[in-house]
C-alpha positions in Angstrom: 26.8 -14.4 -20.1 24.7 -16.7 -18.3 24.2 -19.8 -19.9 26.4 -23.1 -19.4 27.9 -24.2 -22.6 28.8 -27.8 -23.5 32.3 -27.9 -22.2 31.0 -26.7 -18.8 28.0 -29.1 -19.0 30.8 -32.2 -19.7 33.0 -30.8 -16.9 30.1 -31.0 -14.5 29.1 -34.4 -15.7 32.7 -35.8 -15.5 32.9 -34.5 -11.8 29.4 -35.4 -11.2 30.4 -39.2 -11.9 33.5 -39.2 -10.2 31.9 -37.9 -6.9 28.6 -40.1 -7.1 29.6 -43.1 -9.0 28.2 -44.7 -12.2 25.1 -46.5 -10.1 23.7 -43.6 -8.4 24.1 -40.9 -11.2 21.0 -42.0 -13.2 19.0 -41.6 -10.1 20.4 -38.2 -9.2 20.3 -36.8 -12.8 16.5 -37.8 -12.9 15.6 -36.1 -9.6 17.9 -33.0 -10.9 16.1 -32.9 -13.9 12.5 -33.2 -11.9 13.6 -30.2 -9.4 14.6 -28.1 -12.2 11.2 -28.9 -14.2 9.5 -28.4 -11.2 10.9 -25.1 -10.4 10.6 -23.7 -14.2 6.9 -24.6 -14.0 6.6 -22.9 -10.5 8.3 -19.3 -12.0 6.5 -19.6 -15.3 2.9 -19.8 -13.1 4.0 -17.0 -10.9 5.1 -15.2 -13.8 1.8 -15.5 -15.6 -0.2 -14.8 -12.6 1.6 -11.4 -12.2 0.9 -10.7 -15.9 -2.6 -11.4 -15.5 -2.9 -9.3 -12.6 -0.8 -6.3 -14.2 -3.1 -6.6 -17.5 -6.4 -6.5 -15.2 -5.0 -3.7 -13.4 -4.2 -1.9 -16.5 -7.6 -2.6 -18.5 -9.5 -1.5 -14.9 -7.6 1.9 -15.3 -8.3 2.3 -19.1 -12.0 1.6 -18.2 -12.1 4.3 -15.5 -10.6 6.9 -17.7 -12.9 6.1 -20.5 -15.7 6.1 -18.1 -14.7 9.7 -17.1 -14.3 11.1 -20.2 -17.8 9.8 -21.2 -19.4 10.8 -18.1 -17.8 14.1 -16.8 -18.4 14.9 -13.2 -21.0 17.7 -12.5 -19.8 21.2 -12.0 -20.2 22.4 -8.3 -23.1 24.7 -9.4 -25.2 21.9 -10.8 -24.4 19.7 -7.9 -25.5 22.3 -5.3 -28.8 23.3 -7.1 -28.2 26.8 -7.5 -28.3 28.8 -10.7 -26.0 31.4 -11.7 -27.5 35.1 -12.6 -29.4 35.5 -15.6 -29.0 39.3 -15.9 -26.0 41.5 -15.7 -25.2 44.6 -13.5 -25.6 46.9 -16.9 -29.1 45.5 -17.4 -30.3 46.3 -14.2 -28.9 49.8 -14.2 -31.0 50.5 -17.4 -34.1 48.7 -16.1 -33.8 51.6 -13.2 -33.5 54.5 -15.7 -36.4 53.4 -17.9 -38.5 53.3 -14.2 -37.2 57.0 -13.6 -38.5 58.4 -16.8 -42.1 57.1 -16.5 
């Protein structure tokens, strides 16, 4: 599926020889070969540019993920400057009881 075999190429050559003639066939074959080569080079260039762009994007995402793991974002308490209360409600109740005894 896809590629042309030897018999197909031979049939195309015979048809081209009949249609174009033996004098113009070499020039047309050179032109067709040059156009095919240019099309392949253009396609390979496009593929390599696309692959380079995808690699760069992939590498950028990996670097961002690595940096995010190495430097986790600050929690909301640290960023606002507020500290969590150091004592609990149970401790405050004990302090009040000891003040009442004295």
